[in-house]
C-alpha positions as CSV (number, residue, x, y, z in Angstrom):
1,M,104.0,120.5,81.3
2,T,103.9,121.5,84.9
3,A,102.7,119.1,87.6
4,G,99.7,121.2,88.2
5,A,98.8,121.3,84.5
6,A,99.4,117.6,84.2
7,L,97.0,117.1,87.1
8,Q,94.3,119.3,85.5
9,T,94.7,117.4,82.2
10,S,94.5,114.0,83.8
11,M,91.3,114.9,85.7
12,H,89.5,115.5,82.4
13,R,91.0,112.6,80.5
14,V,88.9,109.6,79.7
15,P,90.9,106.5,80.8
16,P,92.0,104.1,78.0
17,V,89.8,101.1,77.3
18,F,90.8,98.4,79.8
19,F,88.5,95.9,81.5
20,N,86.8,95.6,84.9
21,M,87.8,92.7,87.0
22,L,84.2,92.2,88.0
23,N,83.2,91.8,84.4
24,F,86.2,89.5,83.8
25,K,85.0,87.3,86.7
26,R,81.5,87.1,85.1
27,G,83.0,86.2,81.8
28,H,81.5,89.2,80.0
29,I,84.6,90.9,78.7
30,P,88.1,89.5,77.8
31,V,91.1,91.3,79.3
32,Q,93.8,93.0,77.3
33,W,97.0,91.0,77.1
34,M,100.3,92.5,78.3
35,D,103.7,91.2,79.4
36,I,104.0,92.4,83.0
37,K,107.5,92.7,84.4
38,A,106.8,95.0,87.4
39,V,104.1,95.7,89.9
40,I,104.0,99.0,91.8
41,L,102.0,99.1,95.0
42,D,100.4,101.9,97.0
43,F,100.5,101.5,100.8
44,G,97.6,103.1,102.7
45,G,94.2,101.7,101.5
46,T,96.0,99.1,99.3
47,L,98.2,97.0,101.6
48,A,96.9,98.3,104.9
49,D,94.2,100.4,106.5
50,G,94.7,103.1,109.1
51,G,94.4,106.6,110.4
52,L,95.2,109.0,113.3
53,E,93.3,109.0,116.6
54,W,93.1,112.8,116.6
55,E,92.0,113.7,120.1
56,P,94.5,111.6,122.0
57,Y,97.1,112.5,119.3
58,H,96.6,116.2,120.0
59,E,96.8,115.7,123.8
60,A,100.0,113.7,123.4
61,I,101.6,116.6,121.4
62,R,100.5,119.0,124.1
63,V,102.2,116.8,126.8
64,I,105.4,116.6,124.7
65,L,105.5,120.4,124.4
66,T,104.7,120.9,128.1
67,G,107.5,118.5,129.0
68,R,109.9,120.7,127.1
69,G,108.8,123.7,129.0
70,Y,106.3,125.1,126.4
71,G,102.9,125.7,127.9
72,V,100.5,125.7,125.0
73,E,96.7,125.8,125.1
74,T,95.0,123.0,123.2
75,G,93.0,125.4,121.0
76,E,96.1,127.4,120.0
77,M,98.0,124.2,119.3
78,K,95.2,122.8,117.1
79,R,95.1,126.1,115.1
80,A,98.8,126.0,114.6
81,L,98.7,122.4,113.4
82,R,95.7,123.2,111.1
83,G,97.6,126.0,109.5
84,A,100.7,123.9,109.0
85,L,98.6,121.1,107.3
86,Q,96.8,123.7,105.1
87,S,100.2,124.9,104.0
88,L,101.1,121.3,103.2
89,N,98.0,120.8,101.2
90,R,98.8,123.8,99.1
91,V,102.2,122.3,98.3
92,R,100.6,118.9,97.5
93,A,98.1,120.5,95.1
94,R,101.1,121.3,92.9
95,G,102.2,117.7,92.9
96,K,105.0,118.3,95.4
97,E,105.6,116.9,98.9
98,R,107.1,118.0,102.2
99,T,108.7,115.9,105.0
100,F,107.2,115.5,108.4
101,E,110.0,117.5,109.8
102,E,109.2,120.4,107.5
103,V,105.5,120.4,108.3
104,Y,106.0,120.2,112.0
105,G,108.8,122.7,111.9
106,D,106.2,125.0,110.4
107,F,103.8,124.0,113.2
108,L,106.4,124.9,115.9
109,E,107.2,128.2,114.3
110,R,103.5,129.1,114.3
111,L,103.6,128.6,118.1
112,G,106.8,130.6,118.5
113,I,108.7,127.5,119.6
114,P,112.3,127.1,118.5
115,V,112.7,124.2,116.0
116,D,115.3,121.5,117.0
117,T,116.0,118.1,115.7
118,E,115.3,116.3,119.0
119,L,111.9,117.8,119.4
120,L,111.0,117.0,115.8
121,E,112.0,113.4,116.4
122,L,109.8,113.2,119.5
123,L,106.9,114.6,117.5
124,H,107.5,112.2,114.6
125,D,107.7,109.2,117.0
126,N,104.4,110.4,118.6
127,F,102.8,110.6,115.1
128,K,103.8,107.0,114.3
129,A,102.5,105.8,117.7
130,Y,99.1,107.3,117.1
131,Y,98.8,106.4,113.5
132,R,97.2,103.0,113.7
133,T,97.8,100.7,110.8
134,E,96.5,97.2,110.1
135,Y,97.5,95.1,107.1
136,F,94.8,93.4,105.1
137,H,94.7,89.6,105.9
138,C,96.1,88.4,102.6
139,V,99.0,90.9,102.2
140,E,101.9,88.6,103.0
141,D,100.7,85.8,100.7
142,V,100.1,88.3,97.9
143,L,103.5,89.9,98.3
144,R,105.2,86.5,98.3
145,E,103.4,85.5,95.1
146,L,104.2,88.8,93.4
147,S,107.9,88.7,94.3
148,E,108.2,85.3,92.7
149,G,107.1,86.5,89.3
150,Y,107.7,90.2,89.1
151,K,109.8,93.1,90.3
152,V,107.9,94.8,93.1
153,A,108.0,98.4,94.3
154,L,106.2,100.4,96.9
155,L,105.2,103.9,96.0
156,S,103.5,105.8,98.9
157,N,102.3,109.4,99.2
158,T,103.3,110.4,102.7
159,M,105.3,113.0,104.6
160,S,106.4,110.3,107.0
161,D,108.7,107.3,106.6
162,Q,106.3,105.1,108.5
163,P,105.3,102.8,105.6
164,R,109.0,101.8,105.1
165,E,109.4,101.2,108.9
166,L,106.2,99.2,109.1
167,L,107.3,96.9,106.3
168,E,110.7,96.4,107.9
169,E,109.1,95.7,111.3
170,G,106.7,93.2,109.8
171,G,109.5,91.5,107.8
172,L,107.7,92.4,104.6
173,D,110.3,94.7,103.1
174,G,112.2,91.7,101.6
175,Y,109.5,91.2,99.1
176,F,110.2,94.6,97.5
177,D,112.9,95.5,95.0
178,F,112.4,99.2,95.7
179,I,110.6,101.3,98.3
180,V,110.0,105.0,98.0
181,C,107.8,107.5,99.9
182,S,107.0,110.9,98.5
183,R,108.8,112.5,101.3
184,D,112.0,111.0,99.9
185,T,111.7,112.8,96.6
186,G,109.8,116.1,97.1
187,V,107.1,115.0,94.6
188,R,104.0,112.9,95.0
189,K,101.5,111.0,93.0
190,P,99.9,111.8,90.5
191,N,103.1,113.7,89.4
192,P,104.6,111.4,86.7
193,E,108.1,112.3,87.9
194,I,107.8,109.9,90.9
195,F,106.4,107.1,88.7
196,R,109.3,107.6,86.3
197,L,111.7,107.3,89.2
198,V,110.3,104.0,90.2
199,L,110.3,102.7,86.6
200,S,114.0,103.7,86.3
201,E,114.9,102.0,89.6
202,L,113.2,98.8,88.5
203,G,114.7,98.9,85.0
204,V,111.4,98.5,83.2
205,E,109.4,100.5,80.6
206,P,106.0,102.0,81.4
207,G,104.2,99.5,79.3
208,E,105.7,96.6,81.3
209,A,104.4,97.8,84.6
210,V,101.1,98.0,86.5
211,H,100.4,100.3,89.4
212,V,97.9,99.3,92.1
213,G,96.2,101.8,94.4
214,D,92.9,103.0,95.9
215,S,93.0,106.6,94.8
216,V,91.7,107.3,91.2
217,E,93.2,110.8,91.2
218,A,96.6,110.0,92.7
219,D,97.1,106.4,91.6
220,M,95.1,105.8,88.4
221,Y,95.6,109.2,86.8
222,G,99.2,109.3,87.8
223,A,99.9,105.9,86.3
224,Q,97.9,106.7,83.2
225,D,99.9,109.9,82.6
226,T,103.1,107.9,82.8
227,G,101.9,105.2,80.5
228,V,101.6,102.6,83.3
229,T,98.5,100.4,83.5
230,G,96.4,101.2,86.5
231,V,94.6,98.7,88.7
232,W,92.1,100.4,91.0
233,I,91.2,98.9,94.4
234,R,87.6,100.0,94.7
235,S,87.0,102.6,97.5
236,P,84.2,105.0,98.2
237,G,84.1,108.7,97.2
238,Q,86.2,108.3,94.1
239,P,85.8,109.7,90.6
240,P,84.8,107.2,87.9
241,W,87.4,104.8,86.6
242,N,86.9,102.6,83.5
243,G,90.0,100.6,83.8
244,Y,90.9,97.5,85.7
245,T,89.1,97.3,89.1
246,I,89.4,94.8,91.9
247,E,87.7,94.7,95.3
248,S,90.9,94.2,97.4
249,I,94.6,93.5,97.1
250,C,93.7,89.8,97.6
251,D,92.3,89.8,94.0
252,L,95.4,91.1,92.4
253,P,97.3,87.8,91.5
254,R,94.3,86.4,89.7
255,L,93.8,89.6,87.7
256,L,97.5,89.7,86.7
257,K,97.4,86.0,85.6
258,A,94.3,86.9,83.4
259,I,96.1,89.8,81.8
260,E,99.1,87.7,81.0
261,A,97.1,84.7,79.7
262,E,97.3,84.2,76.0
């Protein structure tokens, strides 16, 4: 089955019967026991919140280009970037991924600017500077607890390597056995291929792992299509999900203990 077909299939599939953490808390429904050996974590919306400050970001790009001798009007620059991002989204719709360098190389070509490594590095550093990220307050405590009982992996959909760098800068990378960004592989969630890569690196079977994320389509459907148990972090504007649900990453250790309790 192609990645696109898998995506279409997963969007119409009813999730297996798991149990909602809110109902577990209220004592209405028992949880389904499993022997968990690995926990796979999403990054944005799961461990941290963040986003681009678009207007100052656009202006900073213009300044970089001007400094390199390329006078570009803001409107023209925005149109070129919009076109490059639309092209990226078409690739992503097929379950594939591009790197920041590929996307911004496309952007430069649309402006008629020669693509070179140094300029792409400047643009990538600028992206990281304007993409503000803040960890949720309990993240380090949760990661420490998880690492003491399970193999832990990070699986992030991103064209940038920023999640890996942020974890390293914050001294949190040591809690992970494996870190992968979709830019590293050319595929992205919900494509089962990237989930299988993580399982292989961790040396566990799908039924021995849980995947935690805030996107029903990317995280929950992708995990489900790979045979991994999904734990959804409730977030607005998402399709229905009937599996395990928690309010934040802070609730995860308690849910895992409940799942493993006899």
